[in-house]
ZAKEZA-615290 format. One line per 10 residues: number of its first residue (from 0); for each residue x, y, z of C-alpha. Coordinates in steps of 0.2 Angstrom, whole numbers. Each point is the difference from the previous one (the first is absolute). Layout:
N
NUM) X,Y,Z | ...
// end
This chain:
485
0) 160,337,-303 | -11,-4,-14 | 12,-10,-9 | 5,-9,15 | -18,-4,4 | -3,-7,-17 | 16,-11,1 | -7,-7,16 | -17,-3,-7 | 7,-9,-16
10) 11,-12,11 | -15,-4,12 | -11,-3,-17 | -16,-1,11 | 7,-17,8 | -13,2,14 | -13,12,-8 | -12,1,-15 | 7,6,-17 | -7,17,-4
20) -12,1,-16 | 12,13,-8 | 15,-13,2 | -9,-15,-9 | 7,-7,-16 | -6,-7,-17 | 0,-18,-6 | 16,4,-10 | 9,5,16 | -6,-15,10
30) 5,-12,-14 | 18,4,1 | 0,-9,18 | -12,-13,-4 | 9,-6,-16 | 18,4,8 | -4,-11,15 | -3,-16,-12 | 14,3,-12 | 13,-9,8
40) 13,-14,-3 | -10,-11,13 | -16,2,-11 | 10,-5,-15 | 6,-14,10 | -18,-6,5 | -5,2,-18 | 14,-11,-5 | -4,-13,12 | -17,-1,-2
50) 2,-2,-19 | 14,-12,1 | -11,-11,12 | -17,1,-9 | 5,6,-18 | -2,17,-7 | -19,2,-2 | -4,-10,16 | 11,12,9 | -8,15,-8
60) -17,-7,5 | 5,-1,18 | 5,18,-1 | -16,6,-8 | -9,-8,15 | 10,7,12 | -1,18,-9 | -19,-1,1 | -1,-4,19 | 15,11,4
70) -7,15,-9 | -17,-1,8 | 8,0,17 | 11,14,-4 | -13,10,-6 | -11,-2,15 | 14,4,12 | 5,15,-11 | -19,6,0 | 0,1,19
80) 16,9,0 | -6,12,-12 | -16,4,10 | 10,2,17 | 16,6,-6 | 9,-12,12 | 14,-13,-1 | -2,-19,1 | 3,0,19 | -12,15,4
90) -13,-8,-12 | 1,-15,11 | -3,9,16 | -17,6,-7 | -5,-15,-10 | 3,-18,8 | 12,2,14 | -1,15,10 | 15,12,6 | 11,-13,10
100) -7,-14,-11 | 7,8,-16 | 17,-4,7 | -2,-18,-6 | -2,5,-18 | 13,14,2 | 13,-13,7 | -3,-14,-12 | -1,11,-16 | 15,11,7
110) 9,-17,3 | -3,-6,-18 | 5,17,-8 | 17,1,10 | 3,-19,-5 | -2,6,-18 | 12,14,2 | 13,-12,7 | -3,-13,-15 | 0,13,-13
120) 16,6,8 | 8,-17,-2 | -5,-1,-18 | 10,17,-3 | 15,-6,10 | 1,-16,-8 | -2,9,-18 | 14,12,5 | 12,-14,6 | -3,-10,-16
130) 1,15,-11 | 17,7,7 | 7,-17,5 | 1,4,19 | 4,-11,14 | -14,-2,13 | 8,8,14 | -6,9,16 | 7,16,-8 | -9,-2,-16
140) -16,-4,10 | 2,16,11 | 4,11,-16 | -14,-6,-10 | -14,-3,12 | 5,16,9 | -1,10,-17 | -16,-7,-5 | -9,3,17 | 7,19,-1
150) -8,2,-17 | -16,-8,5 | -2,12,15 | 5,16,-10 | -13,-4,-13 | -14,-4,11 | 3,14,12 | -10,13,-9 | -16,-10,-2 | -12,-5,-14
160) 5,13,-14 | 18,-4,1 | -3,-19,0 | -12,2,-15 | 13,10,-9 | 14,-13,2 | -11,-15,-3 | -6,8,-17 | 19,2,-5 | 5,-17,5
170) -15,-9,-8 | 2,9,-16 | 18,-5,0 | -3,-18,5 | -13,-2,-15 | 12,6,-12 | 14,-12,6 | -13,-14,1 | -5,1,-18 | 17,4,-7
180) 6,-16,9 | -16,-10,-7 | 6,6,-18 | 18,-4,4 | -5,-18,5 | -11,-3,-15 | 13,6,-12 | 14,-9,8 | -7,-17,3 | -10,1,-17
190) -16,-7,7 | -18,1,-7 | -14,8,11 | -11,-15,-4 | 12,-11,10 | 3,14,14 | -19,3,3 | -5,-19,0 | 13,-9,11 | -6,-14,11
200) 6,-5,16 | 19,1,2 | 3,-8,17 | 3,-19,2 | -12,-11,8 | 10,-2,17 | 1,19,1 | -19,2,-3 | -4,-13,13 | 11,8,13
210) -11,16,-3 | -16,-11,3 | -4,1,-19 | -7,-17,-6 | -14,5,-12 | -5,14,-12 | -12,7,14 | 14,0,12 | 11,11,-12 | -15,13,0
220) -1,0,19 | 19,2,2 | 0,15,-11 | -15,8,9 | 9,-4,17 | 16,6,-5 | -6,17,-6 | -14,1,13 | 11,6,14 | 2,17,-8
230) -19,3,0 | -2,5,18 | 16,11,-1 | -7,9,-16 | -16,2,9 | 7,8,15 | 12,10,-10 | -14,7,-10 | -7,8,15 | 16,8,4
240) 0,8,-17 | -19,1,-2 | -1,14,14 | 8,12,-14 | -13,-4,-13 | -11,13,-7 | -15,-13,-3 | -3,-18,2 | 2,-2,-19 | 17,7,2
250) 6,-13,12 | -10,-13,-9 | 9,3,-16 | 17,0,8 | -3,-16,9 | -7,-10,-15 | 15,6,-10 | 12,-5,15 | -9,-17,1 | 0,-4,-19
260) 18,5,0 | 4,-13,12 | -11,-14,-4 | 1,1,-20 | 15,11,-5 | 12,-6,12 | -5,-18,1 | 2,0,-20 | 15,10,-2 | 9,-11,15
270) -4,-15,-10 | 5,8,-17 | 16,6,5 | 6,-15,10 | -6,-12,-13 | 7,10,-14 | 16,4,9 | 3,-19,6 | 12,-3,-15 | 11,14,6
280) -1,-6,19 | 3,-18,-5 | 16,5,-10 | 6,10,14 | -4,-13,14 | 8,-14,-12 | 15,10,-2 | 2,5,19 | -7,-14,9 | -1,-14,-12
290) -20,-2,2 | -12,-7,-13 | -14,9,-8 | -12,-8,14 | 11,4,14 | 2,18,-6 | -20,2,-1 | -1,-6,18 | 14,12,6 | -7,15,-9
300) -17,-3,8 | 6,-6,17 | -2,16,11 | -3,18,-3 | 19,4,4 | 5,-8,-17 | -11,13,-10 | 12,14,1 | 14,-11,-5 | -10,-7,-14
310) -4,17,-8 | 18,5,2 | 6,-14,-9 | -14,2,-14 | 2,19,-2 | 17,5,6 | 0,19,6 | -18,2,-6 | -5,-14,10 | 8,8,15
320) -9,16,-3 | -16,-10,-1 | 3,-7,17 | 4,16,8 | -15,9,-8 | -12,-15,5 | 5,-1,19 | 3,19,4 | -18,6,-4 | -8,-15,10
330) 12,4,14 | -6,17,2 | -18,-5,0 | 3,-14,13 | 9,12,11 | -14,13,-2 | -13,-12,5 | 10,-7,15 | 2,16,7 | -19,3,-1
340) -3,-17,9 | 13,4,13 | -7,17,4 | -18,-8,3 | 9,-14,11 | 8,13,12 | -13,12,1 | -14,-13,3 | 11,-9,14 | 10,14,8
350) -8,16,-6 | 18,3,-7 | 1,12,-15 | 19,5,-3 | -4,3,-19 | -1,-11,-16 | 19,2,-2 | 5,-10,15 | -10,-15,-7 | 7,2,-18
360) 17,-2,9 | -6,-14,12 | -8,-10,-15 | 17,-1,-8 | 9,-4,16 | -12,-15,3 | 3,-5,-18 | 18,-1,4 | -3,-12,15 | -9,-12,-12
370) 15,-3,-9 | 9,-8,16 | 1,-19,-2 | -13,-9,-6 | -15,13,4 | -3,5,-18 | -3,-19,-4 | -11,0,15 | -9,15,-7 | -2,-9,-18
380) -8,-15,9 | -14,10,6 | -4,10,-15 | -15,-12,-3 | -6,3,18 | 1,19,-3 | -9,-1,-15 | -15,-9,8 | 1,12,15 | 0,16,-10
390) -13,-6,-12 | -10,-4,16 | 3,18,7 | -6,7,-16 | -16,-11,0 | -5,5,17 | 2,19,-4 | -10,-2,-16 | -14,-10,9 | 0,13,14
400) -2,14,-12 | -11,-8,-14 | -11,-12,9 | 0,4,20 | -2,19,-4 | -14,-2,-12 | -10,-13,11 | 3,10,16 | -8,15,-11 | -15,-10,-6
410) -3,-7,17 | 3,16,8 | 13,-6,12 | 11,13,9 | 17,-8,-3 | 14,10,8 | 16,-1,-10 | 12,8,11 | 4,-14,13 | 17,-6,6
420) -2,-17,-6 | -12,-7,-13 | 0,-18,7 | -10,-6,-15 | 14,3,-12 | 14,-6,14 | -10,-17,1 | -3,-1,-19 | 19,1,-5 | 6,-16,8
430) -16,-10,-3 | 1,5,-18 | 20,-5,-1 | -3,-16,10 | -14,-6,-12 | 8,6,-15 | 18,-7,3 | -3,-15,11 | -18,-7,1 | -6,3,-18
440) 16,1,-9 | -1,-18,-8 | -17,4,-6 | 1,17,-6 | 18,2,-6 | 0,18,-4 | 0,6,18 | -3,18,-2 | -17,-4,-7 | -4,-9,17
450) 7,15,9 | -10,13,-10 | -17,-11,3 | 2,-1,18 | 4,19,1 | -16,4,-9 | -11,-12,9 | 6,-2,18 | 5,18,3 | -18,8,-5
460) -8,-13,12 | 12,3,14 | -1,19,-2 | -18,1,0 | -4,-12,13 | 10,-7,15 | 17,12,-2 | -10,17,-2 | 12,15,2 | 6,10,15
470) 3,18,-1 | 16,9,1 | -1,19,0 | 18,4,3 | 6,-4,-19 | 3,17,-8 | -3,-8,-17 | -19,-1,3 | -2,15,12 | 9,12,-12
480) -12,-4,-14 | 12,-7,-12 | -12,-15,-3 | -7,-4,-18 | -8,14,-10
// end
């Protein structure tokens, strides 16, 4: 009976409760996940595109700026999760949105993570098709996607410990393969490190203009906006992981390591690998498709789905192993976070608690639906919008915790935090998005900055004045004493 109960607890993984102090982890355990989620082929693709558009050092500068802002947001969210022991959706109940209002965050963040599952599955599928020379048939899709989904479900079922262990193994393998490929490329192409670390814009003028890039400033803005979509996702994911932290310093170290890995390490490596490997790609595309060097560059950075094939062309079997190692660890973390968002969604709306395993399966089934028709392209077109929204969500939660909470205490205001809907947060989200994406987009072109500014200014004003809270004593999270320490 004890073994069965322990197994059920591992599967449930405190999806709707606070993580006990005795189960908390060090920064090293947390970092396997914060680093694992950002070391993907998509991140390498983004790094290559940033540096090919702006030049190597301008691309890295954009990554440094995003690292600074993203790490600050993620640390703040991780700190709140550490104090409460709650996942992102449950943190939103207490800070910024209320019980039913938190559904807004869980639905958007859950959709984003489920979309990432689908997108990463496609990258793996394209890699397998290219590596084994298979035809794209219904049978191959069912076989590959079905197998991948079963693997992600199995690895995510038993909670944080299994996810971290798998992520650590895949991350080590990924880094070994990555540095092997870098050494192989440099030796094979006989290039100098001086050239590789100082290349300028590689895209032709017409391609740059199509991306809205007309000046040096445009290049930096493009790089920041391209990478900024990951800021909100990393911040909310940090809450899902930070609930397991032993201290604020532990989650802080983990998110700074994850943020710098994405914004600096992966941007640099993506640019270096694609630039240094371009002679190999050009030779391949010239012999197979008769393309010129400039055409080969455009094909290589045309979309993320080309990246898997590019690394297989460059690295052969080693490149194929790198593809699997890069995507697998990210998929497990994507599935894990998706299941937590779905758990909060269905509990808050329907009071339905079938267990986290049901939502692990549901997340993967929903990801398969996104593969139908043009739905995945539709998802990709929303990534910038999702980035603004998730960043604004994080901004509101941080504003509630660090600004509203302290002002209320100083002014001796008795603010209830257990209401059904926190209308201040619900009103601030669309306002922040409309101002950032529509009204002020031509003036402040880094739209997440507008969203964050609105969250930090408008939310406290509304919360402390015209949209004061309403009490909801029925939420067991607050009546059970699982609030912050």
